[in-house]
C-alpha positions as CSV (number, residue, x, y, z in Angstrom):
1,M,19.9,-69.7,-53.7
2,F,17.6,-69.6,-50.7
3,F,15.8,-72.8,-50.1
4,F,12.4,-71.2,-49.2
5,S,12.3,-68.7,-52.0
6,R,9.1,-70.0,-53.6
7,T,7.2,-71.3,-50.6
8,S,4.5,-69.5,-48.7
9,P,4.9,-68.7,-45.0
10,P,2.5,-71.4,-43.8
11,A,4.4,-74.0,-45.8
12,R,7.7,-72.8,-44.2
13,T,6.1,-73.0,-40.8
14,A,4.7,-76.4,-41.4
15,L,8.0,-77.7,-42.6
16,L,9.8,-76.3,-39.6
17,Y,7.4,-77.8,-37.1
18,I,7.4,-81.2,-38.9
19,T,11.3,-81.2,-39.0
20,V,11.8,-80.2,-35.4
21,G,9.0,-82.6,-34.2
22,T,10.4,-85.6,-36.2
23,L,14.0,-85.0,-35.0
24,T,12.8,-84.7,-31.4
25,L,11.0,-88.0,-31.7
26,V,14.0,-89.7,-33.4
27,W,16.6,-88.6,-30.8
28,T,14.2,-89.3,-27.9
29,G,13.9,-92.9,-29.3
30,V,17.6,-93.2,-29.5
31,W,18.0,-92.0,-25.9
32,Y,15.2,-94.4,-24.8
33,A,17.0,-97.3,-26.5
34,Y,20.2,-96.4,-24.8
35,L,18.5,-96.3,-21.4
36,L,17.0,-99.7,-21.9
37,N,20.5,-101.1,-22.2
38,H,22.0,-98.9,-19.5
39,P,19.3,-98.4,-16.8
40,P,19.5,-95.1,-15.0
41,S,20.0,-94.8,-11.2
42,H,16.8,-92.8,-10.7
43,D,13.4,-92.7,-12.4
44,S,13.2,-89.0,-13.3
45,V,15.0,-89.7,-16.6
46,H,11.9,-91.6,-17.9
47,Y,9.8,-88.5,-17.2
48,W,12.2,-86.5,-19.4
49,I,11.9,-89.1,-22.2
50,G,8.1,-89.1,-22.0
51,G,8.0,-85.3,-22.0
52,L,10.3,-85.0,-25.0
53,A,8.4,-87.7,-26.9
54,L,5.1,-86.0,-26.4
55,T,6.7,-82.6,-27.3
56,G,8.0,-84.1,-30.6
57,L,4.6,-85.7,-31.3
58,T,2.8,-82.4,-30.6
59,L,5.2,-80.5,-32.9
60,L,4.7,-83.0,-35.7
61,I,0.8,-82.8,-35.4
62,I,1.0,-79.0,-35.4
63,G,3.2,-79.1,-38.5
64,L,0.8,-81.4,-40.3
65,T,-2.2,-79.2,-39.3
66,V,-0.5,-76.0,-40.3
67,G,0.3,-77.5,-43.7
68,H,-3.3,-78.5,-44.2
69,I,-4.5,-75.0,-43.3
70,G,-1.9,-73.4,-45.5
71,R,-3.0,-75.5,-48.5
72,A,-6.6,-74.5,-47.9
73,A,-5.7,-70.8,-47.6
74,R,-3.5,-70.7,-50.7
75,P,-6.3,-69.7,-53.1
76,A,-7.2,-66.8,-50.9
77,E,-3.6,-65.5,-50.8
78,S,-3.1,-65.7,-54.5
79,G,-6.2,-63.9,-55.4
80,T,-7.6,-66.7,-57.5
81,A,-10.3,-67.6,-55.1
82,V,-13.6,-68.8,-56.5
83,A,-16.1,-66.0,-56.9
84,P,-19.1,-66.2,-54.6
85,A,-22.2,-67.9,-56.1
86,A,-25.0,-65.8,-57.5
87,P,-27.4,-64.4,-54.9
88,A,-30.4,-66.6,-54.2
89,P,-33.6,-65.5,-55.9
90,A,-36.1,-63.5,-53.8
91,P,-38.7,-65.6,-52.1
92,A,-42.0,-65.8,-54.0
93,A,-44.9,-63.7,-52.8
94,P,-47.3,-65.5,-50.5
95,P,-50.5,-66.8,-52.0
96,P,-53.5,-64.5,-51.8
97,M,-55.8,-65.0,-48.8
98,A,-59.2,-66.6,-49.2
99,A,-62.1,-64.2,-49.4
100,V,-63.8,-63.7,-46.1
101,A,-67.6,-63.3,-45.9
102,P,-68.6,-59.8,-44.8
103,V,-70.0,-59.4,-41.3
104,N,-73.6,-58.3,-41.0
105,P,-73.8,-55.8,-38.1
106,S,-77.6,-56.0,-37.9
107,V,-77.5,-59.6,-36.6
108,Q,-76.8,-59.9,-32.9
109,P,-75.2,-63.0,-31.4
110,V,-77.6,-65.4,-29.6
111,M,-77.0,-65.7,-25.9
112,P,-78.4,-68.6,-23.8
113,S,-81.2,-67.5,-21.5
114,N,-80.0,-69.3,-18.4
115,P,-76.2,-69.8,-18.5
116,A,-74.7,-72.4,-16.1
117,P,-72.4,-71.1,-13.4
118,V,-68.7,-71.4,-14.2
119,G,-66.1,-71.8,-11.5
120,V,-63.0,-69.7,-11.4
121,A,-59.7,-71.5,-12.0
122,Q,-57.3,-70.7,-9.2
123,P,-53.6,-70.6,-9.8
124,W,-52.9,-72.3,-6.4
125,G,-54.4,-75.7,-7.5
126,N,-57.9,-75.6,-6.0
127,N,-60.1,-75.5,-9.1
128,T,-63.4,-76.1,-7.4
129,G,-64.5,-72.5,-7.8
130,A,-64.3,-71.7,-4.1
131,V,-62.4,-68.6,-3.0
132,P,-59.7,-69.4,-0.4
133,R,-60.0,-67.7,3.0
134,Q,-57.5,-65.1,4.0
């Protein structure tokens, strides 16, 4: 009987990553313990141990993450996903506008008889109304 006959592909992948990562961490720890009792003649061995330990830890984290993602995706694969919620109701119509008084075209606007002079605002910062020389 095949061991993975009832598991989904993400579960198999997660189990593989977790197993390889954990075994890498265990055997790196054994090698490090050996090197503590029997110091090497050069320091490059410690870089190998650090690299293998980080590789094992990375594989373990990837396996745990793939397992979480696989569990979250299981309902979508099986077809028993939750149906989407009912559509939201249409927004209500805006309230009617207030009535505006009609404009009487026979009434003309009142203009002052002697308007005060107004300076022209200049975009270059001189707002005194004077026109710059050219």
